[in-house]
N, C-alpha and C positions, 0 to 999 in steps of 0.2 A: 702495177701501181707501186707507190711508195718508193719510186726510184727517180733520181734526178735525170737520168737518161731515158727518154720515152721509148727508145729502140731496144733497150735491154730487157729481156723477159724477166719477170719476177715470179717467184713462187707465191701463190695466193690461195686462200681458203674459200670454199664455196660461199657466196654471199648469203645463201639461205641459212648458213650456220652463224652468220655474223650480224646481219641487219635486225633480227629479232631482239638482240641485246640492246641495240640502239632504241628500238621502239619501246621496249620495256622500261628502259631508263627514262625516256621522254615522259611516259605516262607517270612514272614515279615522281619525277620532278613536278609535274602538274598536281598530283595528289598532295605532295608536300607543300606546294604553294597554296593550295586551297585550305589545308589544315593550318598553315601558318597564318593565313588571313583570318580564319574563324577563331583561332585560339591565340591570337597575338598577345592578348593580355596575360597569358600564362607566363610570358617572359618577364613579368614584374615579380614573379615569385621565385621559388627555389629551383635550381637547375635539375634536381631529381624530381621532376614532375611528370606524371604519366603522358601528357600530351607532348611535352618537350622530348621525352624519351622516344615516343613513336615517330615524331617528325625527324629527329636526329637519325634514327635507324633507317627510315625511308630514304633520307638523303645519303647516308653513308653506304647502305647496301643496295637499295633499289636504284639510286641515281649514280653514285660514284663507282661502286664495285661492278655493277652490271655493264655499264658502258665501257669500263676498263677491260673487263673480261672479253667483251665483244671485239674491241679494238685490238687487244693483244692476240686474239686468235688469228687476226689478219696480219698483224705486224711481226709476230715471232717468226713465221716462215721466211719473211724478208730478211730479218736480222741473222738468222742461222743459215740462210740460203738452202733451205730444204722445206719440204711440205710438212704441214701439221700431222702429227702422228695419227690422230683419229678425229674425224668430223663427228661421228656419232657420240664420242665422248664429250665433245663441245656442246652438242645438243642436249646431252644428259645433264651437264652442268647448268644449262639454261633452265631446263625443266625443274631440277631440284631446287635451285635458288629461287626461281620464279614462283614456286609453290611455298617455299619456306619463308620468304621475306614478308608477305602479307600476314601469315600466321603469327610470326614474331611481333610484327608491328601492332597487330590487333591485341596481342597479349599485353604489350606495353600500354596501348591506348586505354584498355579497361583495367590496367594494372592487375592482371591475373597471371601469375607465373605457373599456370596449370598446363594442360596438355597442348594448348595452342602455342604458347611460347616455347615449350620444351620440344615439341615436334618441329616447330619452325627452326629452332636452333640446330636440331639434328639434320634436317634437310639442307640447311645452309652449309654446315660443315661437310656434308657429303658432296655438295656441289664444289666446294673449294678443293676437296681431295681429288675429285675427278679432274678439275682444272689443273691442279699441280701435277698429277700423274701424266696428263697430256703434255705439259711443258717439259717435264723431265725426259720422257720418252722421245719427244720431238728433238730435244737438244742432244740426246744420247746418240741418235742415228745420224746427226749432222756432223760434218767435218769442219764446220766454221762457227765457233762460238765467239762472240765479241762482248765487250764491256756492257753494251746496252742490254743484251740478252741476260747477262749475269745480274744486272739491276732488276730486271723483271722477275727472274727466277727467285732471287733472294727475297724480293718483296712478297712473292707468293707464299714463301715459308713464314714470313712475319704475319701475313694475312691469316694463315691457318692457325697460328698461335693466338691471334686476336680472337678469332671465332670460337676456338676451343675454350679460351678463358671466358668469353661471353656465355657459352653454353654452361660452363661450370657455375657462373654467377646466377644464371636462371635457376638451375637445380638447387643452388645453395639457399634460395628463398624457402624451398620446401623441406630440405633435408639437413641444412646447417652442418655440412661436412667440412667446411673451411674453418680455419682458426678465427677468422673475423667475419663480420657481416659483409654482404655483397657491396654495399656502398663504399666500404673501405678499399676494395679492389678496383673500383670504377676508374680511378686515374691510370692504373696499370693497363686495364683493358683499352681505354680510350687512347692513351699515348702510344701504345704499341701499334694500334691501328693507324693512327694519324701519321706518325713519323716512320714506323717500320714498313707499313704497307703503302699508304698513299704517297708520302713524300718520296720514298725511295723509288717507287714505280714512276711517279710523275717526272722526277728528275731524269731517270733513265730514258723514258720515252721522249720527253721534251728536248733533251740534248741530242736526240737523233732526228726528230721531226723538224724542229725549228731551223737548224742549219740546212736541212734538205729542202724545205719550202722556200728558204731565203736564197737557195743555191749559193751557199757559202763554202769557201775552201778551207775554213778554219777547222783544224782537227788537233786535239790535244788529249790522247788516251791517258797519259799519266795524270793529267789534271782530273779527269773523270774518275780514275782509280782513287785519287786522294779524296774526292768528294764521297765516293762509295765507302771508303774506310772510315771517314769522319762520321757519317750518318750511322753506320753499323756500330762503331765503337761508342758513340753517344748513346745509342739505344741499349747496348749491352751494359753500359755504366748505369743507365737509368733503372733497368730491371734489377741489377745487382744491389743497388742502393735501396730500392723499394722493398725487395724481399728480405734482405739480410742486414745491411748496414743501418738503414733507417735514420740517416742523418739529413735533415731537411736542407742544410747548407750545401751539401754535396750535389744537390740537383742543379746548381749553377753550372757545374762542369759539363754535363751532357747538353744543357741548353746552349752553352757557349760553343761547343763542338758542332752542334747542328746549325747554329747561327753562322759559324764560320763556313760550313759547307754551303750554305745558301748564298753567302757573299761570293764564294767561288763559282757557284752556278750562275749568279748574275753576271760575273766577269766573263764566264764562258759564253753566255748568250749575247752579251754586249760585243765581244770580239767576233762572234758569228755575224751579228748585225753589221758591224763596221766593215767586215771583209766580204760582204755579200756581193754577188754578181747581179742579182735582181734588185735594181734600185727602188722600184715601186713596191711598197709593202702593202698587202691587202688588209682589209679590216679584221679578218679572222686571225692573222698573225699578230696584229696590233693588240687584240684582246688577250692572246696567249702570252705575249711579252708583258702586258700589264699584270697578268696572273703570276708570272715569275717574280715581278717586283713585289706583288702582294704577299709572297711567301714569307717575307721577313716580318710581317705584322704579327702572326701568331707567336713567333719566337720572342718578339718584344713583349707581348702580353704575357707569355709564359715566364719570362724573367721577372716581370712585375709581380705576377702571382706568387712566384717563389719568394720574392722579397717580402710580400705581404704576409706569407705564411710564417715568416720569422717573428712577426709582430702579433698577429691576431688570428691565424688560421686561414683557411681558404675563403677568399672574398667571393660572394655569390655572383655579383654583377660581373666581375672579371672572368669568372668561370663561364658564365653565359656568353659573354662577348667573345671569349676565346673559341668556344665551340662554333658560334655563328660565323666568325671570321673565317674559320677553316672550311666549313661545309658550304656556306652560302657565299663565301668570299673567294679565296684563291682556287679552291677545287672547282667550284661552279664556273668561275671565269675561264679557267683553262679548258673545261669541257665545252663551254659555249663557243670558244674559238676553234678548238681542234675538231669538233664534230663536223663542221662545215669545210674542213680541209680533208678529212678522211672519208666520211660517208659518201660525199659526191663521187670520189674516185672509185669507191667500191661499187656504187650503182652504175657508174659510167663503164667500168670494166665489164660488168655483167651484160650491159645493153649494147655497147658500141665497140668494144675492143676488137672483136673478130673482123670487122670490116672498116675499122678506122683508117687503115693505110690506103684504102682504095676509094673511099667516099668522104665527103665532108660531113662531119658530125658535130654536134654541140660540144662545147667544152664542159668539164665537170661543174664549173661555177655557174653554168647556165641552167643546171638542173634544180636549183633552188632560187628563192626570191631574195635578191640583194636588198630590196626595200624592207622586207620583213626582218631580215637580219639586222639592218641598221636600226630599225625601230626597237628591236629586242635589246640591242646594246644601249640605246638611249634610255629605255625603261629600267635596265638593270642597275646602272650606276646610282641614280637617286634612291632606288629601293634599298640597295645595300647600305648607303650612307645614312638614310633616314632610320632604318631599323637599328643600326649600330648606335645612333644617337638616342633612340628610344630605350634601348637596353641601358645605356650609360646614365640617362636621366630618369629612368623609370617612368617614361611618359607614354601613356596608352595611345594618344593621338598620333605620335610619331611612329609607334610600333604598327598601328593600323595603316597609316599612310605608306610606310616602307613595305609592309607585306602586300599591299595592293599593287605596288609597282613590281614586286617580285612575282606575284601571281600573273601579272600581265606579261612579264618576261617568259614565264613558263608556257603561257598560252601561245605566244609568238614562236617560241622554240618548237613546240609541238606542231604548230602549223607548218613550219618549214621542214621538220623531220618527216612528218607524214607525207608531205609533198614529194620528198625524195624517195621514201620507201614505196609509195604508190606510183612512182614514175614509170611510164611505159614508153618504149621507143616507138617512134613513128615509122620505123623501118619495117616493111611487111615481113 
């Protein structure tokens, strides 16, 4: 799988070590959708609200991180042309994160930074360390490291830094060992996770998968290296300014660097699309390309937030909108699309690969329902737009309507994912 040439064997990881991540992420998305619907009115208040913190971390960790960990356990062997170092280590990261995430989310939900949140953070950090060790040792034994694998590995280091800071902030509520309160460090924790982990990894994976699924001959490693350096330099500048320089005007420079990197990503994807050999583009890739375009929205909002900070400090509505656009916007959009390009191949490889050359088998896209997928996409767009409008206008009716559509999106997504995971070949 994950190769343009179906006759070329690819290194793959056991599906039993990959598909549980997808299942966990799907359920997390559903739980977040339910909580978003029930507590939608919370988004009329301050962004540092227990229910908002719980929903945000379920989306960031249970939805985003878990599905990315699962997909990267399958994708990394293909990128480095070697097998994953340890499948048991992958399963260990699933167990540790799968146990820690609900503990941490519950701690935020009841706003208690006691043993639930503390142990949740410890387990999540242990899972990330297990994942990072697996990546490093897998790449170390490989003879073929490429730019996409470097994106993934670097993003994993940013992820570990994000979760370590998060754990420190949880303990700081009880022991106050940091020089400032935990709320002060929240932008550092959030933006390292958003740009250092999610953005870097999504760009690295998307610039590999999108041209592959489009069957595009466009390749520009130097352009990808420029994107990689811009994102990391922007993040390093942000961290330096936050911790030491503390000049609010200087935040424009990292934002512009990351914004420029996204323009280059858009250019790269456009060239892949323009030079594609497969003229018909399926719905999954269309949603993923839409997600690439949506990546510029958080940067625009971030620049507006920085401008507003010069005048009157952090604007609460803008902060809420910024977080929602990231987790329920471009990150969710790219996952909705890429799930049904990657997971069907994983299931198909497990069930049909061994006898596909000798007998007629269903194609990967036949393993899930195209109707449900289309309905999911139709429900998602109005949900996203309505909820954004609800935040901007502080309108509870819009928030409730938008959250209802997002919940419907999560239900339809789960329906198709569980259909894939439970798929059984009719071959005796």
